[in-house]
N, C-alpha and C positions, 0 to 999 in steps of 0.2 A: 773411819768416816765421823768429822765433826756434827756437832747436835744442829748446827744451821745446814750443812748437806745437806741433812736426813728430811730435814725439816720443810727444805724448798724442793725435795725430789716429792715429798709427799703431797703436798700442795700441787706437783705437775702430773702427779698421778690422779690424784681427784679429779681436777682440769678435763684431762684426756675421759676419766669415765663419765663426769656429766655428761661431755661433749656427744659421745658414744651412746650416750642413753635418747639423748635428743633428737640425733638421727633414727634409731632404733623405732621411738617414740611418734615419727613423723613420718616413717616409711609408715608405723602398723593405722595410721590415719590417712594414710595416701596420699599424703600433701609429695611435691616430685620431691627425691632430695637437690643440693643447692649444689648443681655441679655445673661448671661451666658447659654449654651444647658444642655436641663434636665439631669440626673442622670441617669447613666443607670445600672438596678439592677442586681444583680448574679445572679437572675433566665435569665433574656435577655441574658446577654453573656450566659449561658448553652444553652439556644435556640438556639442561633446565630450558636455556635461551632457545635451542633448537626445538625442542616441543613450543614454547612459545610461539614462535613462529609460526609453525605447522598449524599449531590451533588458529592463530590468524589468520592463514590462507582459506585453510576451512572455511573458517567463519563466513569468511567473505565472497567463498566460491558457493556458498549456501544460499549469503543475499543475491546473488547474481540468477542463482535456479529459480527461486522467489519470486525476483521481477520478471524471469522469463515466461514462467507459466504466467503471470500475470498480462501479459501485453501482446496485444495481434504485432503480430514480425511486418505485416506487409506496410500494415501502416504507421506502426509507432506508437498506438497509443494503449488506454486499456482494451485487454476483451474483457467478454464476459463475465469470468471470473474475476477480473483486476477489480470490473466496475463495479460490482455488487459488492466486494468489500471495501470498497470507497463510502459507497452507498449507505452497506450496514454503520459505518461509522460515520457516518455524517446523520443520520437518523439520531446514534444514541448521543452525540454532541446536542442535538438543535433540542430533544427530551431533557438531558443536563441541562441547558443552561438557554432555555427557549428561543431560541437561535429561529431562524427563517429559511428558510429556501425554497426549491421549485426540481423535478424532476421534469425534463424534454427527452420523451421519445418520438424520433425522428424517424421516418422510411423513407427512401430513394427511390420516386413513383416509378421509372422505366428501367431499371437495370440493365432485367432481366431480357428483355428485345435486343438491348444495344451488348450484349455477351452472346445473346443467337446469333445478330449479325455480324458484328465485325471481333466475336473471338474476346476470352477471358483478360487479356492484356489490356483490351479496349475498356473491360468493363473496369478493372486495375486502377486505369487513370484517370476516372472518373472519379473513383471511391479514395483514389490522395486527392485530388481536387475541391471533393466536399469536405476532408478532415482539413485540409489549408482554410477554407473555407471557415468555417466553422471554428476554424483556433482565431480566427480573426475577429473575428464577434463577439468572443468569452474575454473572460479574465484570468490571471492565468492563477487563482486561486478556483475557479473552476475546472469539472471533471469531464471529458469526452471520453467514453466507450464506445465500442461495438459489440453490439451484443451476437451479431453473427447475421452473414450472407449483408443486406442492405440497409442495416436494423440499427441504426446508431439510438445513442444517450445521452444527458447532458446533464450533470449537475449544478446548477447554478444557487450561488450563496445570497443572503439575503435579499431577495425580493419578492413582493407582495402579490397575489392574488392578478392584479392587473399586467402588473410590469414584466409577469413572468409570459404573459400570453402574449405581450406587446412582443417579446425576445423571439418568442417560437414564429411568431408572423414574422418578425425579420428575418429570422436563419431560412424560412424556405423561401422568401423573395431576394436571400443574394445567394442562394444555390439556381432559385429558377434562372436568375441571370448571366450561369453559367453556360457557354455553349464548347462542342466540341465537334473537331473537322477526323469524320473517320472515311479512309476511301474517298475521299473528295465529299461526303455529303456531309453537312453541318448538323449537327443531335444537341437537343435540349435535355439535360436528367429533368430535374426539377427534386421536391420532398415536399413531405406531408407530414404535421408534426404536431403531438398530444401532448396535454403538458398535466402534471400531478402536482399537488402543493403540498411543501412538505412541514409538519407542524408536531409538536409534543403528541399526539394521536398516529401519528403515521407508525407505518408497519412495512420493512420492505418490500415484501409479495405482494402484498397490496396495490401501493403505489405505484409496483410497475405496471398489475394489472391495471389500475385506474389510466394511466397515462397511456399504455399502448391501445386502450379502448378504445379513445380519445382520437389518437392519432388515425387509427381506420376510420372513426365517423369523421376527421379531416380530411380524408383521401378520397371519400366518399362525395366527400363536400367538393374539393378540386374539382371530381370527375364529372359532378353534374354541369358545376360555373362553366366547366371545356368543353361542354356539349353542345 
């Protein structure tokens, strides 16, 4: 072997040795080897796509269950759980951004006698008509909920105390105008509403108590006016 050939071979061996040394040093430092990632087979890709689709379906089903748990299925509005969730969010927003709002609690005045005289199907018809009336009286940004039985609540945005009480009176009047015919008899339901103003000091439980108490005061007042 000539001198030139021996020199070239020596240089190649030295480069290989240096490369091997650098690789070993990188491994000792915890660095990942500079090798190409393994190829993903078509079968693996198909499995990944299937798992992603199943995850998306599971999330959609979970969202449906959540919505179902927060909805009154007879009336298609928020139930107590759903309304209280929205009210808590609204109060947090009001406290953070110093917005304004009002809570109205509304109780149907004569639903039990209607149920007793004509059956629960008649009472359900009254409740559905009342919900349609409430929806016609409020904005899309407002929230209507059924707290239970014949009691409803409304979350109304950006109203002063004066405007909120005027709105409660308008809701009472609109429901008072409803009439129903059962077994040849014409029946009116009626409703009493109480108001709590929402501000930066509001707390959900206390706001519901205030509006509920105001509603009972109003109910007693209406009874006295009717006598």
